[in-house]
N, C-alpha and C positions, 0 to 999 in steps of 0.2 A: 306227100298226103301215104300212103302206103304204108310207113312207118313207124304213126302214130296210129292211124283212126282203120276202122274196120263196117263192115256193113250193118247197121240196124235198122229196127222197127222205128218207123217215122209216124205221126201222126200232121194228118190235110188237112187241115181247115176246108169245111166241107163235103171231105168226102170219109174220111176217118183213119186209123191206122192203117198203111200197106206195111206190110212184110219189110225187110233189109231194103229201105229204099232211104234211108238215111245212113247218114255216117254216125260215130258211139267212138271213145278211146279205147283204144287197145289194152287191159286188162293193167298191164306194167305200166299204163299211162295215167292210173285212173287218178293218185295222187293229184294228177292240176284238175281236176273237173268238178269247177267250179259251183256245180249242181248239190253234189254233194258237202263239198267239206266245205261251202259256205250253208248250207243245211235248205236250199230254195224243194220248195214246190210247187209245183205246174202244176197245175188244174187241169180240166180237161176239160176244152173250149165250148164256148154256147151258141150255139147257133140264135139268130134273127128264127124265131118263128118262120114271117112271114116269106124269109129268103129262101133260092128254091136255089143259089151257086152250085148245091153239090151235085145236081142235078144240071144244068148249064157244066161245070166242067167236065160231065161225064158225059157231054152230049148228046144227053136224053131230050132238051131243051136247051131254046135261045135265049137271049136275054130280055125279047119281048117278049115271052110268055109268065116273065115271073109279075107280080100283080105291083110289087113294090119297084120295077126300074123307072127310071124317072120323076119319077112319084117322089120314094122318102127315100129314096138312094141315086144318090149322084156323083161327080168326083166330087164338089165341095161336101160331101157327107154319105160318105161310102158307110153302105153296112153287114155286105159280105165282104166275100175276100176276090171277089172277080170285079168287083168297083174298086180295091185297093189303091190298083199301082194302075198307070196308062199301060202296062201290058194286061195285065185281064181283062177277059170279056166282053165284062160288058161297062169297064169304060170306054172301050175299044165301041163300042157299036153305038154309047153314048155321044161318042165323038162323029160319028165318018157317017153313022147310020137316020142320021136326023133331017 
């Protein structure tokens, strides 16, 4: 990996951009960057206005503090990144704390 990649800024759902928390291709391999080669534009993510997943991820509150938890947001209909995968904080709370 060190041959091809270097640390770069990454945008994390619910948190925002964290400097050097992701990986990007080194300049000498830029010709293999599909985003540039294919002209793909990745827009800014949109968070659901009622979702407080960013605060859950940062440890500022728990999933049950979210007004959407187990109501509009559940594993079969995830709204925020915390409910998307089984490892997500809200998904784990949903499965084990009910």
